[in-house]
N, C-alpha and C positions, 0 to 999 in steps of 0.2 A: 504494500500500500504506500502510495506517495504521500509524504507529509507536507501539507500546504504551508504551514508556518515555517518549516525549515527551508523550503524552496523560496519562499518570500524573503526570508532573511538573507539567503544566498544572493538573491537578486539585488537587494539594497546594499549589501556589502560589496558586490561587484561594481555597482554604480559609484559607491564611495571611493573605490580604488581608482576610478577614472579621474577623480578630482586632482588637479595639479596644485599642491600646496605651495610650491615655489612660485607660482604665478599669482599668489594672493587671491585664491578662490576658496574662501571658507564655506563650502557647501556641504550639506549633509542630507542624505536621503533617508527618509523614515516612512514607515507604513502605518496607516491608521485603518483599522477594520471597521467596515460598515455592514449593513444588512446584506447587500448584494455584491459589493466590491470592497477590496482593500484599496485605499487611495495611497498612491506613492507621492509623498510631498518632498519638495526641495526646500531646505531651510538654509538661508544665508542671512542677509540683512532684512529679508522678508520671506514669506512662505508662498509657494505656488504649487499647483497641482501638476505633477510631471506625467502621471499615467494612472490607470486603474487596472486592477487585476480581478477578474471574476473568479468564482469558486472552482472553475475548471482549470484555472491557471493561465488563461489567456490574458495577454497584456494589451490593453486598449489605450490609444492616444487620448490625452485629455482634451475635451472640447471646452470645458470651463472648470471652475473650481469644484463644482458639484456633479459634473456629468462627463461620461466618456464619449468619444466619437465612435459611434457604433457602425461605421461603414465596414471595417474589417479588422481583425486582431493583428497586432504587429509582431507578436512573438508569444512564447509560452514559458512560464517560470520553471516548468519541469524539463525544459530542453535548453540548457545554458548556451549552447551554440546558436540558438535562434536570436538571442539578444546581444551577442558579442560585438556587434557593430553600432550599438546605441551610443549616443554621445550625451554628455551631461546637459546640453542645451535643448535637447528634445529628441523625440523618437523619429 
């Protein structure tokens, strides 16, 4: 059985590893669980919605602070190779 929380933590840790501290980019990626989605939030001098992850592990681009863009999923947290090209500025 795949563990959602573990895969979600692996995804946020991976995104944190892409932050270049030497370039003065104090960003942190955190996950906040909701009813239908986990919201991935980028925290620096402000907070913004980076992406949403549904309970099947699909990663959706953020359309706004409170909703995903539901046109097509961008990747899956259970398949790390699917999000290896994500950048800290967006999907």
